[in-house]
Every structure is written in structure tokens, then in C-alpha cells.
C-alpha positions as CSV (number, residue, x, y, z in Angstrom):
1,M,-12.7,37.8,-28.1
2,P,-14.7,37.6,-24.8
3,T,-18.2,39.1,-25.1
4,E,-18.8,39.7,-21.4
5,E,-17.2,42.1,-18.9
6,Y,-14.2,40.4,-17.3
7,L,-11.2,40.7,-15.1
8,V,-8.6,38.0,-15.0
9,V,-6.5,37.6,-11.8
10,I,-3.5,35.3,-11.9
11,S,-2.2,34.4,-8.4
12,A,1.4,33.8,-9.2
13,S,3.7,33.3,-12.2
14,T,7.3,32.5,-13.0
15,S,7.0,32.6,-16.8
16,G,4.1,34.8,-17.7
17,G,2.8,31.9,-19.8
18,M,-0.8,32.1,-18.7
19,A,-1.1,35.8,-19.3
20,E,0.6,35.5,-22.7
21,D,-1.8,32.7,-23.7
22,L,-4.8,34.8,-22.7
23,V,-3.5,37.8,-24.8
24,K,-3.1,35.5,-27.8
25,R,-6.7,34.5,-27.3
26,D,-7.7,38.3,-27.6
27,F,-8.1,39.0,-23.9
28,S,-7.0,42.6,-23.2
29,K,-3.8,42.9,-21.3
30,E,-5.4,45.9,-19.5
31,K,-7.8,43.4,-17.8
32,I,-5.2,40.9,-16.7
33,I,-3.5,41.2,-13.3
34,T,-0.8,39.0,-12.0
35,L,-0.5,39.3,-8.2
36,I,3.1,38.0,-7.9
37,D,5.6,37.6,-10.7
38,V,9.3,37.2,-10.9
39,D,9.5,40.0,-13.6
40,Q,7.5,42.9,-15.0
41,R,5.5,41.8,-18.1
42,D,3.9,44.9,-19.6
43,K,3.1,43.1,-22.9
44,Y,0.8,40.6,-21.2
45,S,-0.5,41.9,-17.8
46,H,-0.3,44.3,-14.9
47,V,2.0,42.9,-12.2
48,F,1.0,43.7,-8.7
49,I,4.2,42.5,-7.0
50,N,7.4,42.3,-9.1
51,L,9.9,40.2,-7.3
52,S,12.8,41.4,-9.5
53,S,12.3,45.0,-8.3
54,T,15.3,45.9,-6.2
55,G,13.5,48.8,-4.6
56,L,10.7,46.5,-3.5
57,L,13.0,43.9,-2.0
58,E,15.0,46.6,-0.2
59,S,11.9,48.1,1.3
60,L,10.8,44.8,2.8
61,S,11.4,44.5,6.5
62,S,14.2,42.2,7.5
63,V,13.0,38.6,8.1
64,D,13.3,37.0,11.5
65,G,13.1,33.3,10.6
66,N,9.4,32.9,11.5
67,E,8.1,33.2,8.0
68,T,6.6,30.3,6.1
69,D,8.6,29.3,3.0
70,I,6.7,29.7,-0.3
71,E,7.9,28.2,-3.5
72,L,6.6,28.9,-7.0
73,V,6.5,25.9,-9.3
74,G,5.4,26.8,-12.8
75,E,2.1,28.7,-12.3
76,H,1.4,27.1,-8.9
77,F,2.2,27.5,-5.3
78,S,3.9,24.3,-4.0
79,Y,2.9,22.5,-0.8
80,K,5.5,24.5,1.2
81,A,3.0,27.4,1.1
82,K,1.4,25.8,4.2
83,P,3.2,24.7,7.4
84,P,3.8,21.0,7.4
85,K,1.3,18.6,8.9
86,Q,2.7,16.8,11.9
87,V,1.8,13.1,12.5
88,T,2.3,11.4,15.8
89,I,2.7,7.6,15.5
90,G,0.6,5.5,17.8
91,L,-1.6,2.4,18.0
92,P,-3.9,3.6,15.2
93,H,-1.0,2.9,12.9
94,K,-0.4,-0.7,13.9
95,P,-0.4,-2.9,10.8
96,K,-3.2,-5.4,10.7
97,Y,-1.0,-8.5,10.6
98,L,2.1,-7.2,12.5
99,L,1.4,-9.3,15.7
100,D,0.8,-12.5,13.7
101,I,4.2,-12.0,11.9
102,L,6.0,-11.2,15.2
103,K,4.6,-14.3,16.9
104,A,5.9,-16.5,14.2
105,F,9.2,-14.7,13.5
106,C,10.2,-12.2,16.2
107,I,12.6,-14.1,18.4
108,T,14.3,-16.5,16.1
109,G,12.9,-16.0,12.6
110,I,14.3,-12.6,11.4
111,N,17.7,-12.5,9.9
112,E,20.3,-10.0,11.1
113,I,20.3,-6.6,9.4
114,N,21.9,-6.9,5.9
115,Q,22.6,-10.6,6.4
116,R,23.6,-12.3,3.2
117,V,21.1,-14.9,2.0
118,E,23.1,-17.2,-0.2
119,S,20.1,-18.8,-1.9
120,I,19.2,-15.5,-3.5
121,G,22.7,-14.0,-3.6
122,K,21.6,-10.8,-1.9
123,N,22.0,-8.9,1.4
124,P,18.4,-7.7,2.1
125,V,18.1,-5.3,5.0
126,L,15.3,-7.3,6.4
127,S,14.5,-10.9,5.6
128,L,12.6,-13.8,7.3
129,K,13.8,-17.4,7.9
130,P,11.8,-20.1,6.1
131,T,12.1,-22.6,9.0
132,N,9.8,-20.4,11.1
133,L,7.2,-20.2,8.4
134,H,7.2,-24.0,7.9
135,S,7.0,-24.7,11.6
136,S,4.3,-22.2,12.3
137,Q,1.1,-24.0,13.5
138,K,-1.1,-21.0,12.5
139,F,0.4,-20.9,9.0
140,N,0.1,-24.7,8.5
141,S,-3.6,-24.6,9.7
142,W,-4.2,-21.8,7.2
143,F,-2.4,-23.7,4.5
144,E,-4.6,-26.8,4.9
145,E,-7.8,-24.8,5.1
146,E,-6.9,-22.5,2.1
147,L,-6.1,-25.4,-0.2
148,S,-9.1,-27.4,0.9
149,W,-11.4,-24.5,0.0
150,S,-9.7,-23.0,-3.1
151,L,-7.4,-25.4,-4.9
152,S,-8.8,-26.6,-8.2
153,S,-9.0,-30.4,-8.6
154,S,-7.4,-30.0,-12.1
155,I,-4.1,-28.9,-10.6
156,N,-1.4,-31.5,-11.5
157,T,1.7,-29.3,-11.7
158,V,3.5,-27.5,-8.9
159,I,6.0,-24.7,-9.6
160,Y,8.2,-23.1,-7.0
161,S,10.6,-20.2,-7.2
162,D,14.3,-20.9,-6.8
163,D,14.9,-19.0,-3.6
164,G,16.0,-21.6,-1.1
165,A,12.7,-21.2,0.9
166,S,9.9,-22.3,-1.4
167,E,10.7,-25.9,-2.2
168,I,9.6,-27.2,1.1
169,L,6.3,-25.4,0.7
170,A,5.9,-26.9,-2.8
171,R,6.4,-30.4,-1.5
172,K,3.7,-29.7,1.2
173,V,1.4,-28.9,-1.7
174,I,2.2,-32.1,-3.4
175,K,1.6,-34.1,-0.2
176,F,-1.8,-32.3,0.2
177,I,-2.9,-33.1,-3.3
178,T,-1.6,-36.7,-3.2
179,D,-3.4,-37.3,0.1
180,K,-6.6,-35.9,-1.2
181,N,-6.4,-38.0,-4.3
182,N,-5.9,-41.2,-2.3
183,N,-2.2,-41.6,-3.3
184,K,-2.8,-41.5,-7.0
185,Q,-0.1,-40.1,-9.3
186,A,1.6,-37.2,-7.6
187,P,1.7,-33.8,-9.3
188,A,4.8,-32.8,-11.3
189,L,7.3,-30.6,-9.4
190,L,9.1,-27.9,-11.5
191,K,11.6,-25.4,-10.3
192,W,11.6,-22.0,-11.9
193,P,13.4,-21.0,-14.1
194,E,14.5,-24.5,-15.0
195,F,11.5,-25.6,-17.1
196,G,10.3,-25.0,-20.6
197,K,7.3,-25.5,-22.9
198,D,7.7,-29.3,-23.1
199,D,7.5,-29.7,-19.3
200,L,3.9,-28.3,-19.4
201,N,2.5,-30.4,-22.2
202,D,0.5,-32.6,-19.8
203,A,-0.4,-29.8,-17.4
204,T,-4.1,-29.5,-16.7
205,G,-3.7,-27.0,-13.9
206,I,-0.8,-25.2,-12.2
207,I,-0.1,-23.9,-8.7
208,V,2.9,-21.5,-8.3
209,V,4.3,-21.5,-4.8
210,T,6.6,-19.0,-3.0
211,A,7.4,-18.8,0.7
212,F,8.2,-15.0,0.7
213,A,7.4,-12.3,-1.9
214,G,8.3,-8.6,-2.0
215,D,6.7,-6.6,-4.7
216,G,6.5,-9.9,-6.7
217,G,9.2,-9.5,-9.4
218,K,9.7,-13.3,-9.6
219,L,6.0,-14.1,-9.6
220,R,5.5,-11.7,-12.4
221,Q,8.2,-13.3,-14.4
222,I,6.9,-16.8,-13.7
223,S,3.4,-15.6,-14.9
224,R,4.9,-14.3,-18.1
225,D,6.8,-17.5,-18.7
226,L,3.6,-19.5,-18.2
227,R,1.7,-17.4,-20.7
228,E,4.4,-18.2,-23.2
229,Y,4.7,-21.9,-22.5
230,E,1.1,-23.0,-21.9
231,N,-0.8,-24.3,-25.0
232,N,-4.2,-23.3,-23.5
233,T,-5.4,-21.2,-20.7
234,I,-5.8,-23.6,-17.8
235,P,-6.5,-23.1,-14.1
236,R,-3.7,-21.4,-12.2
237,H,-3.2,-20.7,-8.5
238,F,-0.6,-18.5,-6.8
239,L,0.2,-19.3,-3.2
240,V,2.4,-17.1,-1.1
241,G,3.4,-17.6,2.5
242,V,4.3,-14.0,3.6
243,G,4.2,-10.9,1.5
244,L,6.6,-8.1,2.3
245,P,5.9,-5.5,-0.3
246,Q,6.8,-1.8,-0.2
247,S,3.1,-0.9,0.1
248,M,-0.3,-2.4,0.1
249,E,-1.0,-0.6,-3.1
250,S,1.9,-2.3,-4.9
251,W,0.7,-5.7,-3.5
252,K,-2.8,-5.1,-4.9
253,K,-1.3,-4.3,-8.2
254,L,0.7,-7.5,-8.1
255,E,-2.5,-9.6,-7.4
256,Q,-4.4,-7.8,-10.2
257,F,-1.5,-8.6,-12.6
258,L,-1.3,-12.3,-11.6
259,V,-5.0,-13.2,-11.7
260,R,-5.8,-11.7,-15.1
261,N,-6.0,-14.0,-18.1
262,A,-7.7,-14.5,-21.4
263,T,-10.9,-15.9,-19.9
264,L,-13.6,-14.3,-17.7
265,R,-12.5,-16.3,-14.7
266,P,-9.6,-14.9,-12.7
267,Y,-6.8,-17.1,-11.5
268,S,-6.7,-17.9,-7.8
269,F,-4.4,-16.0,-5.4
270,S,-3.7,-16.9,-1.8
271,V,-1.5,-15.3,0.8
272,W,-1.2,-16.0,4.5
273,K,-0.1,-12.6,5.8
274,V,1.0,-9.3,4.1
275,L,3.2,-6.8,5.9
276,P,4.3,-3.7,3.8
277,L,7.7,-2.4,4.9
278,G,7.8,0.9,3.0
279,P,9.9,2.2,0.1
280,D,13.4,0.8,-0.4
281,N,15.1,3.6,1.4
282,I,16.3,1.8,4.6
283,K,19.1,0.1,2.7
284,K,20.2,3.5,1.4
285,S,20.8,4.7,5.0
286,W,23.8,2.3,5.2
287,D,25.0,3.3,1.7
288,A,24.8,6.9,2.7
289,L,26.9,6.4,5.7
290,N,29.5,4.5,3.7
291,E,29.6,7.5,1.2
292,L,30.0,9.8,4.2
293,A,33.0,7.8,5.5
294,S,34.6,7.8,2.1
295,K,34.2,11.6,1.9
296,A,35.8,12.0,5.4
297,D,38.8,10.0,4.3
298,N,39.8,12.9,2.0
299,L,39.2,15.7,4.5
300,I,42.2,17.4,6.2
301,K,40.5,20.6,7.4
302,S,38.3,21.4,10.3
303,P,35.1,23.4,9.5
304,L,35.3,25.1,12.9
305,E,37.9,27.3,14.4
306,T,37.4,25.8,17.8
307,I,38.6,22.4,16.5
308,T,42.1,22.1,15.1
309,D,42.8,20.2,11.9
310,A,44.7,17.5,13.8
311,E,41.8,17.0,16.2
312,A,39.3,17.0,13.3
313,A,41.3,14.3,11.6
314,L,41.1,12.1,14.7
315,C,37.4,12.6,14.8
316,Y,37.0,11.7,11.2
317,E,39.0,8.6,11.7
318,A,36.9,7.5,14.7
319,M,33.7,8.2,12.8
320,T,34.9,6.1,9.8
321,E,35.8,3.2,12.1
322,C,32.5,3.3,13.8
323,I,30.6,3.2,10.5
324,A,32.8,0.4,9.2
325,N,32.0,-1.7,12.3
326,T,28.2,-1.3,11.9
327,S,27.6,-2.6,8.4
328,D,25.1,-5.1,9.9
329,S,23.7,-3.1,12.7
330,L,22.6,0.4,13.9
331,L,25.3,2.8,15.2
332,P,26.0,2.0,18.9
333,N,25.6,4.3,21.8
334,S,28.5,6.5,22.8
335,N,29.8,3.8,25.1
336,G,30.1,1.4,22.1
337,V,27.2,-0.7,23.3
338,P,24.6,-1.9,20.7
339,L,21.2,-0.2,20.9
340,K,18.6,-2.3,22.7
341,L,14.9,-2.4,23.4
342,T,13.4,-2.2,26.8
343,E,10.0,-3.5,28.0
344,G,6.7,-1.8,27.2
345,F,7.1,-1.2,23.5
346,V,3.5,-0.3,22.5
347,F,3.4,-2.3,19.2
348,F,4.5,-5.5,21.0
349,E,1.5,-5.4,23.3
350,D,3.4,-7.0,26.2
351,K,3.8,-10.2,24.2
352,F,7.5,-10.3,24.4
353,D,8.4,-8.5,27.6
354,D,9.7,-11.7,29.1
355,K,12.0,-12.2,26.1
356,I,13.0,-8.6,25.7
357,A,16.8,-9.5,25.8
358,S,16.3,-11.8,22.8
359,I,14.7,-9.1,20.6
360,T,17.1,-8.3,17.7
361,Q,17.7,-5.0,16.1
362,S,16.2,-6.4,12.9
363,A,13.0,-7.3,14.6
364,T,12.7,-3.8,16.0
365,L,13.5,-2.2,12.6
366,L,11.0,-4.4,10.8
367,T,8.3,-3.4,13.3
368,I,9.0,0.4,13.0
369,A,9.3,0.2,9.2
370,S,5.9,-1.5,8.9
371,V,4.3,0.9,11.3
372,L,5.5,3.9,9.4
373,Q,4.3,2.4,6.1
374,A,0.9,1.8,7.7
375,A,0.9,5.4,8.7
376,R,1.6,6.4,5.1
377,E,-1.4,4.4,4.0
378,H,-3.8,5.3,6.8
379,A,-7.3,6.0,5.7
380,D,-7.8,9.0,8.1
381,P,-6.2,12.1,6.5
382,E,-5.3,13.5,9.9
383,K,-3.4,10.4,10.8
384,C,-1.9,9.7,7.3
385,L,1.8,10.2,6.9
386,K,1.5,11.2,3.3
387,P,1.9,14.7,1.7
388,T,-0.7,16.3,-0.6
389,N,-0.2,18.7,-3.4
390,Y,-0.7,21.5,-1.0
391,Q,1.0,20.4,2.2
392,S,4.0,18.4,3.3
393,V,3.9,16.0,6.2
394,I,6.5,15.3,8.8
395,I,7.0,13.0,11.7
396,S,6.2,15.1,14.8
397,P,9.2,15.8,17.1
398,E,6.9,14.4,19.8
399,N,7.6,10.9,18.5
400,F,11.1,11.1,19.7
401,L,9.9,11.8,23.2
402,R,7.2,9.2,23.1
403,F,9.5,6.5,21.7
404,N,12.4,7.3,23.9
405,D,14.2,4.0,23.7
406,D,17.4,4.7,21.7
407,I,16.8,1.9,19.3
408,L,13.3,3.1,18.5
409,Q,14.5,6.6,17.8
410,A,17.2,5.1,15.6
411,C,14.8,2.9,13.7
412,I,12.5,5.8,13.1
413,L,15.4,7.7,11.6
414,R,16.4,4.8,9.4
415,A,12.9,3.9,8.2
416,S,11.6,7.4,7.5
417,L,11.7,9.2,4.2
418,P,13.8,12.3,4.0
419,S,10.7,14.5,3.5
420,E,9.3,13.1,6.7
421,L,12.3,14.4,8.7
422,D,12.5,17.8,6.9
423,Y,11.9,20.4,9.6
424,S,13.5,23.2,7.6
425,S,10.3,24.7,6.3
426,D,9.0,25.7,9.7
427,H,10.9,27.9,12.1
428,H,9.2,26.6,15.2
429,L,9.6,23.0,14.4
430,S,13.2,23.5,13.4
431,E,14.0,25.3,16.6
432,L,12.2,22.6,18.6
433,M,14.3,19.9,17.0
434,K,17.4,21.9,17.4
435,E,16.8,22.1,21.2
436,F,16.0,18.4,21.4
437,L,19.1,17.4,19.4
438,Y,21.3,19.6,21.6
439,K,20.2,17.7,24.7
440,V,20.7,14.4,22.9
441,F,24.2,15.3,21.8
442,T,25.3,16.8,25.1
443,R,23.9,13.8,27.1
444,H,25.3,11.2,24.8
445,G,26.7,9.2,27.7
446,H,23.3,8.8,29.3
447,P,20.2,6.8,28.2
448,F,18.5,10.0,27.0
449,G,21.2,10.5,24.5
450,F,22.2,6.9,23.6
451,A,20.9,7.5,20.0
452,A,23.2,10.5,19.5
453,L,25.3,8.9,16.8
454,E,22.2,8.0,14.8
455,F,20.8,11.5,15.1
456,A,24.1,13.0,14.1
457,A,24.4,10.6,11.2
458,A,20.9,11.6,9.9
459,L,22.0,15.2,10.0
460,A,25.3,14.5,8.3
461,V,23.8,12.7,5.4
462,G,21.1,15.3,4.9
463,K,18.2,13.1,5.8
464,L,17.2,15.1,8.9
465,K,17.0,18.8,8.1
466,L,16.8,22.0,10.1
467,K,17.0,25.5,9.0
468,R,20.5,26.4,8.0
469,A,21.1,28.8,10.8
470,H,19.7,26.4,13.4
471,T,22.0,23.6,12.0
472,K,25.1,25.8,12.3
473,E,24.2,26.9,15.8
474,L,23.4,23.4,16.9
475,V,26.7,21.9,15.6
476,E,28.9,24.7,17.0
477,K,27.4,24.5,20.5
478,A,27.3,20.7,20.5
479,V,30.9,20.3,19.4
480,E,32.0,22.8,22.0
481,K,30.4,20.6,24.7
482,V,31.2,17.1,23.3
483,S,34.7,17.8,21.8
484,S,37.0,14.9,22.4
485,Q,34.6,13.1,24.8
486,N,33.3,11.1,21.8
487,R,35.3,11.6,18.6
488,A,33.0,9.6,16.5
489,L,30.1,11.8,17.4
490,T,32.2,14.9,16.9
491,G,33.3,13.6,13.5
492,L,29.7,13.2,12.4
493,L,28.8,16.7,13.7
494,L,31.7,18.2,11.8
495,M,30.6,16.3,8.6
496,V,27.2,18.2,8.9
497,L,29.1,21.4,8.2
498,N,31.3,19.8,5.5
499,N,28.3,18.8,3.4
């Protein structure tokens, strides 16, 4: 029982749990006040505002859409209690090693979007070509210097991951060691996972080589295998050409995992360049479109009275065909032409303006993805594209005006997280995006609206969100203007209402 005078004020509740707990601890219910609750709880406290009170709700003035959404989660207000923070992407968000990566890979070294890499049996959204790494003068200079300074003289075994890219790098390591040892016995060369305990009996030191690494799943497995196979803890070195993790945080965790061992001395870890590309949500954008097309195949009705069922069916068919033809690219402009970059892209720093026609969609997407991830990890809270417990964060609508090339707008849509394109919690932002999107859709045949299909797709799959009333108004007005001018676009807009 409290011995001092007190008054307990609970800001908000959905369960009454805190007040109940206090009463069980001998606090008086007469001295406990809950400001907002979803029910009246006379056994535990006085409730100032009871949201279940019909009379109270009826007495509230009608809303006009300008209110800030508030959610109650347990005993806490969620971050929607504050308007979302807007982040404008710019040069402060340029990744540290972006330009180095682009100089080595931009023109000929980035595979097409979703291109199958047979050596790993996968279709990564973005992947680099090993030939560009091995022929890079800057990488090779770093390679020589790094091994000269950090490679232990006891290394006599080289292990490379079976990925179709790392064997050449492993053989470079062997040549380096052999040359330094005046052509004495060359180190043993082992391919993971095709080795066992017996292959390491004579190992006095090991270097594990991989050309490219994401979040390091293979490197972790190799490290676990070595712990099982090694008789003693011997020097070990991990060497990576380019790291393409989801985040710098995940890369640091990888390094920490790899360098730890039973001794006080950490294993060595070397990497030329690291370029985080963000969470694995870009791939999902193609998957979501395929799911949307599958859903459209089963639709026979139009969600709008202004569009007949027969016309809607033609629009769904055109939309499905468009999606099927772009499994390895972004959606085209309304003229069927692939989206392309123009000169002056700020993150290219004029280095590729004379080769702009050779810039692939995959190079542009890689750049935007890395920039957005750099924004998520920015040290300045005002520039950081990361929500807090109290406030959500969105990509400012201004970004779509600053980056007005159709392909840049499309890449921002693809590489963003759904929460970063959620304008539904703020009336002003939702209305601003509604007006912008209306102009994009109605000018789909002109450069200003060449990314119309991408914007409509983002709305249709639910990644880009406006307030419900704004979405309905936007689609109805846009479809009235576009109609049969572009059936694929109209089909995507109709799917917004079908979801």
C-alpha cells in the first residue's frame, strides 16, 4: 500500500491491464485515472474518455480527413500518433563505395534484372559479372597490397566457394603465395563443399576466398565446416572481392562471426568494397505483379460503372500481357518503350554521361537500391530513412519531382519498402500524391508520365498507399481520362479497386 499521497494517470489503454495491476498492488481505484480507454472499467479506474460510449461518438463533430491517425497498441500510442517524417534523397545519401563499384561494373559488369546465373542456379535481381572484378586494375592493385600486408606466412591452403566466380580469385592467391615463396610448393586448392577432414591434415593456415558475398551464408557455412574439420586452431583469412549485403549492420555481424575463434587473436578479414542494397524486397515486386496478373485472369466484372465488363476484360488481358513481357525488366512506358536514363543523374557525377545509352536498367536499379539503403542507415536522424517507435518515415513526394526520369521514379518504387510509400496516415501528403499521380496517369503518353504503369502497379499491389477516399477518387478520374487509350494502364488502375 503506497504511504504517500498519489494520483496515477494512465494515458491510454485497450485492456485495463495497468490499472488492474495497480489495484492488485493496493492502489486505490479512486486515485487512478485512465485518459482514454476502449471501455468503462469502474473496478479499476476512472475513465476520462470511453471510446465505446455511443453517445460520445455521436457527439463528436464529423471528420474532414485532416486528422492525424492514432493507433493504440497495448498500453502505448503507436508511431502513427505523429505525422510521418519526410526524407528527401540527395547527395548526402550517396554510398561510400558506389562510384568505385560503378566504375568497375556499370557499363558491362552488371547482369540484366533477374538474369539466371547458372553457376549458382538462381535468378538474383541484381548480380555482378566476375570478369569485371578480375580485370579491374583498382581491385588487382588492392588485392596485391592487401595480401602483402595481411596474409600470414603460414597459409598453405586456399579454399574457394563453388559459385562460378571465385576459382579465378583463388588461383590468383596461389600465384601470389608461390611468387612470394620463390616458387616453392604451391598451396593446396580446395573447393567448398567438396573437401573433408582428411584434406586439412597438413593445413598450417587457411585462406577462404569468394568473389562476391551477400549476407555471407556460404562464408558462415564454410567457417562452421572448418571448425569441425580442423584439428587445431590455425591462422585463417577470409578474402572477399565485393560485398553486397542487405545492410552494413548485417555485414558487420558477418565479419564478427567469421573472425571469432578459440584464441585471443581474431582471424583476418579483407574485403575490397561493400555496397549494401537493402532488404530483399525488390524481388518481391516482380512476384507481386505476377500474383496480380493471376488474380486478373479470374476476374470478369468491372469495379466501375463507367467501364463495361467486356472492356474491363480487355484491360485485364493487356495488363497481364504487359506483366508477362517484363519478367526481366521494369514495366515500359505507355508506348511500349523500355524506361531509360538521361544525362545528369546526380549519383553518377557526370562520369557516364558520354555512355548514357549503354546504362542498363539493372545498373540504375542497383544505384537507387544502394542509395535508399544508405539513407536508411544515415547517421543524421533528420536524413535517416528509418522509423522510430514514435514516428514513421516516408520518401517525400518531392523525390518524384527531383528524380523526374521515368526509370528513376520506377526504381524508387521498386527499391522502397511499403512503409516508405505509405502516405495514407497524413491527409495532406495523401492528397499531394493523389494530384501528382493524376497528372502522371493522364499524361502517360508524354515524358512526364512515362512511369505511369509503374506507379499504377505500385498502387495495385498495395505498396504505394493513399487514403481510401483519395485512392477511389484518383482511380475513377484517371480511368475516365485514360479509358481505352492504354488498356494495360487502365487494367492496373481497375485492379487497385479490385484489391
